[in-house]
N, C-alpha and C positions, 0 to 999 in steps of 0.2 A: 624620261617619260613623265615622271611626276611633275617636272617643271612645265612640260607642255600642257598637262591636264590642269595645272594651276592657272596657267595663262589663259586657257580656254574658259575656265570658270570665271576668271576675272573679266574677260571680254564679254561673256554672256550676261554678266551683271551690268557692265558699263554701257553696253549698246542701248538698252531701254532707257537708261538714265540720260544719255546724250540725245536720244530721239525725243524724249519729253523736253529736254533742254532746247531742242530746235524750235518747238512750238512756243516754249516759254520765252525764247529770245525774240521771236517775231512779235509777241505781245510787248515785251520790254522795249523793242524798237519803236512801237507805236506810242508807248508811254513816254519814251525819250522825246519824241517829236512834240507830244503834248506839253511836257515840262518846258521845253525850249520856247514854245509858243506862249505859254503862260508867263514865263520869265520876260519875254519880249514885251508882252502887253502890260506887265507890271511896271516896267521901266517907264512907260508913257502914262501910267496912272490908272489903267482900267482893268488890270488883271488880278487885283487883290481878291475879288470875290470868288475867283476860280481856284485860289490856292488850297483851301481846305479840301475840296472834292478831289483835286489832283493829288494831294498828299495822301488822302485816304486810298485812292486807287493804287498809288505806288506802294503803300504799306500793305495793302491787301495782296498784291502780286508778290511782294517781297516775302510775305508770310507763306504763300504757296511754295516759294523757293526754299524757305527754311524747312518745310516739311519734306520737300524733294531731296534736299541735301542730307537731312537727318535720316531718311529712309535708306539712302545709299551708304552713308558712312556708319550708321548705327549709333551716332552721337547726336544728342539734341542740340538745336541751335536756338537758344532763347531769344525772345524779342527784347530789344533794348529800350522800348518806349516808356516814358514816365506815365504814372497813372493819371486819369482825368481828374478834374476838380470836383467839387461837391455837386455841381450841376450835371456831371457826367459828360462834359464836353471839354475840348482843348481849344484855346484861343489861337487865332491865326499867327499872332506874334510868337507864341510858344512853339507852334509847328515849325515856323521858319528858323527860330533860334535853336531848335533841338538838333544836336549833332547827329542823332540817329536818322533824321530826315535827310541830311546831306550824305550820309553813308548809304542810305537806300538809293538816293539819286546816283551816287557813284556806282552802285551795283547795276542800276538800270543802264547807265552809260556803258559799263564794261560788258554786261551780258548782251545788251542790244547790238553792240558792235562785233563781239567775238563769238557769241553763241551760235549765230547763223553759220559762220565759217566752220566752227568746230562740229556743229550738227551735220552740215552737209558733208564734211570730211568723214564723219563716222558712218554716214550712209554709203558714200562712194567706195570706201575701202573694201568692205565685204562684197559689194556689188562687183568690184573689179576682180575679186577672187572668183566669183561665180562666172563672170564673163570670160576670164581666161580659161576656165575649165570647160566651158561649153563651145568655145570657138572651133575646136577640131570637129565636133559633131555638126555645128552649124555650117562650117565650110564644106564638109563632105556632102551636105544636102543641097548645096547651091550649084548652079551651072559652072562648068569648068572655066569659062571665060569671064566669070563674075567674082572678082576677089572680095575678101572680107577685110574691112578696114578696122583693125582692133589690136594694138594701136598702129600697127604697120600693115601694109597690104599682104594678106595671106593668099598665096597663089600655088602652094605645094604642101605636101604632107610634112615636109621638113619645117616649113614656116608654121603650119598648124600645130605640130607637136612642140615647136619652140615656145608656144604660149604656155605650156604646162610649167616649165621652170619660172616663167614670169608670174604665173598664178601663185606658185609657191612663195615667191618673193612678196607678192601682195598679201598673202596669208600671214607671213612673218610680220610684215608691217602692221597688219590689222591686230594681231595678238599683242604687239608691243605698244602701238600708238593709241589704240582705243582706250585701254585702261589708264594709260598715262594722261590722255586728254580728260577723261572723266575725273581723275583725282585732281588734276589741275583746276578744272572748272569748279568742282566741289570745294576745294581748298580756298580759292579766291572768294567764292560766294560766302563760305563760312566766315572768313576773316572780315568781310565787309558787313555782313548781316547780323553777326552776334555782337553783344555789348563789348565796348572797349574795356581794357583793364581798369581804367579810371572809373568807368561807369559801373563795372562789376564791384570795384572796391567801395564806391559810394553806396551801391545797393546793399553790399554786405554790411557796411557800417550801420545803415538804417535798420537792417534786420537784427543785427546784434544789439543795437540800442533798444529796439522793441522787445526782444527776448530778455535782455537784461532787466528792463523795467518790469516785465511780467514775472521774471524770476524773483526780483526784489519784492514785488507785491505778494507773490505766493509765499516767499520766506516770511514776510511780515505777518501774513494771515496765519501761517503755521505757528509762529511764535505767540501770536495772540490766542490761538486755540490752546496751545500748551499752557500758557499762563492761566487761561480761564479754567481748564481742566484741573490744574493744580490748586487754583484758588477755590473753586466751587466744590471740589472733591477732597483731594488729599489734605489740603490745609485745614478744611473744616473738621475732618476726622481727627487730625493730629491735635487740633484745639480741644476736641472732645476728650481725647486721651489725657491731655494735660489737666483738664478740669476734673475728670474722674480721679486721676491720681492725686490731685490736691484734696478732693473730698475724702478719698480713701486715707490719705495721710492724717487728716483731722479725726477721722473715725477711729483710726488705730489708737489714738491717744485717749479717746473716750470709751469706745466699745470695739475691741479688736475683732470680734465675731461679725460685726456688721460691715467690716471693710472688705470681706472676701467677695461679695457680689459686685462691688464697685471695681475691684481689681480685675475680676473676670470680664466685666463690661469694657474696661479700658483695654484689656488684652484683645477682645473681639474688634474693638475700634482700631487698634493698631494693626491687626491682621487685615481688616478691610482697607485701611490706608495703604498698606504695603501692596495689596492686590491692585488698587487703583493706580498706585505709582508704577507698578510693572506694566499696566495697560498703557499708561502715558509713554513709558519708555519704548514700548513696542511700536507706537505710532511714530516715534522718531527714527529708530532703526530696529526692525524686528530681530530679536536674537536668533530666530529660526534660520535667517539668512546666513549668519555666521556658522551655525551648527550644521545645516543640511544643504546649503547652497540654494540657488534660485529655483532649480527644478524641484527640490524637496519642499521648499517653502510654498511654491505654487501648488504642489500636490496636496499640501495641508489645507490651503485655501479651497481647493476644489472639493476636498472631503468634507469641509465644514459648510459648504454652500447650501442654502436652504432649498434649492431645487437641484435635480440631478445634473451633474456637471461632468464632462469628459475633458481630459487634458492631453494635449499632444505636444511634445517637445522635440525639436529637431536641431541637432548639431550644437546644443548648448554646452558651454563650459563656464568656468569661473570668470566673471567680468568685474570691472571696477565696482567698488561698493556702492557708489552713488547711482550707477546705472542699475544695479540689481535692486536697490531700494526703490528707485523710480518705477521699475517694471513691476515690482511686487505691489506697490500701492495702486498702480494703474489697474492691474487685474483685480485687486481687492475692491476698488471703487466700482469697476464695471460689474463685478458679480453682485455687489450690494444693490446697484441700480437695477439689474435684471431681477433680483429677488423682490425688490420693493415695488417696481413700477411696470414691469413688462408683462406680467401674467403668463410667463413662459412655462412650458413643461420640461424644457431641456435647454442647457446652455453649453456651448463648447468653447474651449480656450486653446488656441494654437500659438506657440512661441517658437520662432525660428531665428537662428543666428545667420544672417545673410552675408556672404562674403562681399568684398568690394567689387563694384561693377567694373571699374577701370583701375589701373595701377595708380597709386597715390591716394585713392579714396580710403575710407575707413569702414570697418564692419558696422552693420546696423542690426539692432535687435527689433524684430517685427512681431508685434503682439496683436492678435485678432481674437476678439470676444464676440461670439455670435449666439443669439438666442432666438427661439421660435415664437416669441410673444406677439402682441398685437401691434407693435411698432409705434410710430408717432412720437419718438423721443424728442424732447425740446431742451436745448442747452440753456435757454433762458429761464426754464422752470425750476431751477434749483435741484436738478437731478444729479449733480456731481460731474457732469460731462465737461463743464467749463473748467473745473478743477483739474481734470485729467489733461485737458488741452494746455493749461498753464504749466503743469508739472512737466509735460513732454517738451513744451517750447523752451523751458529753462535749459534743456540739453541741445537746443537747436534742432529738435526733432519735429515731426509732422503728425498730426492727428486728423483722422477722417471719421465721420459718423454718418452712416446710412441707415435710415429708419423710416421707410415708407409705411403708410397706414396699412395694417394687416400683417406687417412684419416681412421678413425678419429684421432685427436690429443688429447691425455690425459696427463694432467700434474697433478701429485699427490705429495702432500707434507705432511709429517708426522712430527708434531712439539710436542716435550714433553712439558707438561704443569706444570713443577715444579714451585711451588709458592715461 
């Protein structure tokens, strides 16, 4: 019984998919005829002007198919097209040479020739079940000398009731074939319309090159900041300590009683230098992370925030040190931005450890910082948002900032938790 219910649910999902595929196949067939005509005219030298509009039409319909397949399978089908040039356009030569164009044309060919057959079959199978079920009723209402042809002449109750086992057979075929056809159609379309492994690898290399450059830039900026803090703060204070100790040493030889204030001043300068050195160390890796974990460190940040702050943590556990440090600094920078620039009365921080969407993926740490300020945050205005984006990109993560005028401002960072 469970297997029957499962087959029924699968058929109920597959039927609308195949019916929409019937309409999609009719359009694909029209596009296929257009592609063939443009190709024929191009061979005689007059079809080049129609190539861009034809490719755009094919890509637009292929994009609709990606959405249809993604909605049915629950897995996105990314577009494999290269980005446009600086003018926002793509040349005809690039369109023709792009392997994605030919894969789209292959899908138009496949879908235009098979989608109609599959769609019509998906319609006829359940209609055959209904027809077999209503034949006895329809035959009983007809005159005795007027047989019903479905699929054989029905002239008696035995023949009419014989349609019921036939309808049961049609029902079994419907429950088996309709989901099978839908999976087959979605599978072939997904293979043709998503990027090839080589294209995905090339895109991945490009992304990693960009994130590596951003990580190196962020690392260099962090080293320069640490050097500047040590040079302008700690180093100057230590130089003051050395000078005061030297002066105190000479004073001890002349007048020991006058050396005490200099020693006390040197001690104060050494204390200040130690405090500044600890502050610099905290910007490299906050000790509170090692002592209290990420949830405790974030609670400390929320408690020190200049505006009322609420913290919600869901499913958090100990993560790799680099991930915890990145999350800590993201929240710290976002809270600093909210305190300085938003004019908010309240800010909320939500940190969630999200499990993998599919097997083989990795966990992600999702951080959301939302304030009720006036909005209008600008990454180019030195608000620290660009630094958050670079820090997250170093982990191959994603950052989004939503800040309409009037608020609220929402900063969301998604950091992969690869250990």
